[in-house]
N, C-alpha and C positions, 0 to 999 in steps of 0.2 A: 391751561392744556391739557388736553383730555389723558386720563389715566386709565387701567385697566386693574382692579385689585380685588384680591379674593372679598367674599360676601359674607359681612356676620351680622349679629342681630342687629345693631344699631340701622342697617341697611333695609330692615324688613320693613316699615312706611315706603320709602320711596320704592322699593322692587314692588310690594305689593300695587302700589300708583300707576307701574309701568305695565304688571301683567295681567290684573283683574278687566281690566277692556277686554283687551285680547282673549280672555277664556270666556268671557262674559259675551263678545261675539259669537262664537262656537264655531269659527271657520277654521282656525289655526291647531288647534287642541283639541283632542278626543278625550274631554274631561266636562264634569257636571257643569254648563254655563252658569248654576244657582251656589255653585260652591260658595263658602265661606272663604272671607280673607284670612284664615288661620288654616285653613283646607288647601287655599292654593299656596301660602306661605310654605306647608308644611310638603308641598308637593314639589317645588320649586327648589327649595332647601334640602330636601331630604339627605340622609347621611351616605347615599351613594352616587352622590353628585358631588362636582365640586363646580360651587356658584360663583359666579362675578361681577361686578358692577363695572360700568363704564363712568367715569366722575368726573365733573369737570366745577371746579371750583367748591367742591364739597357736594357738589348737586347730582344723584346717580343719573343719568342720561338713556342708559342701557344697563341689562342685564341678559346674561348668559349663563350656562351649565355646560358643562362635561360629564358623561358617564359613560361607563362602559355596556355596549348593548348585547356582550354576551362574555361568557367565562373563558378566562384563557386568554390567547394571541388573538389577535383580530383589531378591526377598527372601534373607535367608540363613536359616541351617538352626542349630539349637540344642539341646544336651542338657544334662538337667540332671539329678544325683545328688545324693542326700544320706544321711545317716546316720540 
């Protein structure tokens, strides 16, 4: 069964495996495609974001985060990546 849960440090290697190819491609995120794994994880799991993983049998198949896109009321922003 697929479940969505809050991501934690134990998910970092799996999240990196999911997001780094997309960042390296340079077509989706306006980020340096040569950023290190540590920089990519710091961006994806920054304190201003709530990061999640979609897991099945203990394996992360996708990841997303939510963050406010402005102070106060209003809509939020999300980003989604999957294997």
